[in-house]
N, C-alpha and C positions, 0 to 999 in steps of 0.2 A: 493471433492476437496482436499483431504488429501495429494496428491502428489505435489501440486503447492502452493508455498507461496511467495508472494512478501516480500522481506527482505531488511534490511539495517544494516550495521555495523556502530556502533557509538563508537568513541574514541578507536578503536583498540580492543574492547571487542567482545563478542559473537554476532552473528546475532540476530536481533529482527524482528519478524514477523510484518509487517506493519498493518495487520488486528487487532493486539492487541493494536495499537496506534491510531486507528480511533476514533475520538470523536463522541458521540451520537450513534444513531442506523441507520443502512443502510442495504438494501438488497444486497448491492454489496460486493462481496468477491474479494479482490485484488489478482490477479493471478501472475502477473509479474511486476517488476519494471524495466523500460527500461533506464531511464536517470535521473540525478539529476543536477540542475543548481547551480550557485553560491549563490542563495538565499535559497537553501535547498528544493526547490519545486521538487517533484518527479512525473514523468509521467510513465504510464504503462497501463496494461489492467486488467479489472475486469469482473466478470460475475455476472449478476443479478440472485440471488439464487431462485427467484420466477419464472422467465420466461426462464432462461437459455441463455438470450441474452448477448453477449460480448460488453463491452463498454470501451472506453479509459477513463482514470482518470488522474487528476492532484491533488496531495496531497500537501497542503501548511502547512509548519511546524508551530506549536504553541510553541514558545520558552518557556523553563522552564518545558516542559513535558519530 
């Protein structure tokens, strides 16, 4: 999965890989970020690294991170 990274740009700075911002542990690897709403929720696609299945995700921001 080295070629695909769901990313976000914050405050005009460099892109941040969303996988580095996920709290806790998950077998999901976020591949693409498709949309972000006014509340900062991000939707996209992820792959389950155990099974290879692709899933939609919704990431909800935790303010202060």
